[in-house]
N, C-alpha and C positions, 0 to 999 in steps of 0.2 A: 497599239491600234492604228491603223491606216484608213484615213477617211471613214467610210461607213462600215468597214469591216472590222469585227472584234477579234480576229485571228490573222496570224501570218501562215503562209504554206510553209510545210517542212522545209522545203529547198530554200526559202527565204530566210527562214530562221537559222538554218545551218550556215548560210552564207554570212549573215550578220554576226553570228556568234563566233565565228573564226577569229574575228579581230577585235572583239569587244569584251568588256567584263560583262558576265553574265551570271545571273542568279536563277536557276530553273526551280520551279515550284510544281510539284506533281499533286494534283487533286483528284479526288473521287467524283463520282456523278453529282454528288450533293455540295460540291465545293469544299469538303474537308481536306485540309493539307495532310498529305501522306508523305512527303519527302521535300526537303530543301537542298538544293545542289551547291556545288562550290562557286565562288564569286570570281576568281581570277584565272585565266589562262596564260598568263604572262610566263615567257621563258626566262628563267633567272640567267644573269650575266655569265655565270660560270659555265652553265649549259650551252648558252649561245656561243661562248668562245670555242669550246669543245665541238661543237656542230660546224663552225667555220673552219676548224682545223680539219675535221673529218671530209666535209664536202666541198669546201673551197668556192665552188660555183654552183649555180642553178644546176639541179639533177634531172631536168628534162633533157632527153637525149639530144646532144649537138649544141645545147645552149651553153655559153661561156660566161654569162653575166655573173659579176662577183660583187658589185657594188650596191645595186639596189635589189637586195634580196630579203626574203621573210623566212622564218622558221614555221613550217606547216606541221600540224600533228596528223600523223598518218591514220591512226585511229582516232577519229574526231573528238576533241576536247569535251563537247557537248554530249558525246556518247560514252564519256568514261575514259576515254584515252588520257594515259597519264603524260606528264611533262617529263619525259625522260629522253635522253639522247637517242635511244633505240627506236623511240616512237616519233622522231622529228626527221624532217627531210627539208633541204634548202631548196626554195624556188624563188625565181625572179618574180617581181610584181606581175608581169605580163602572164606567166605560166600559172602564178597561184590565182589570178582571176579566171584564166581558162578551166582550170581545175574545179573551181566553183561553179563555173557555167555548165559542167559536165561534159567538156571536150575530152577528157580523159579522166583516169582514176589511178590512185596510188594504193598499193596493198604491201603489206610486210611480206617478204619471202625469205624466210630464214633470218639471216641477220642484216638484210639489205631491203631497200625499197624497190617495188616493181612497178613501172608505169605501164598501165594498160590502155588500150585504145577502146572506144565506146562499145565496139561489138564484143570485147572480151569481159566486160563486167555486167 
């Protein structure tokens, strides 16, 4: 809850859930629990090492940052995206924030990630 609002916008919930432990609870109109989701979206160290080996640097075109990077779920974790190497991409913290602000989008294209400008998604 934020101040007097008993809800979060979908965009805010999505941004927060990217970097947090999250348990989603789906309820019907009467408040009856229909489903309880997973708790953790943490990337295990073995997958993180493989991601570092595969990507090396931030995958935003032209960016070469390699030290301050995050593993980002391409199909969002909160939407059922699995924590697998083929669903992860390395982004520097700046581009990771820009992604969550809607400045660009990332989609799977075969075996690789494709970065899309706002007018493309």
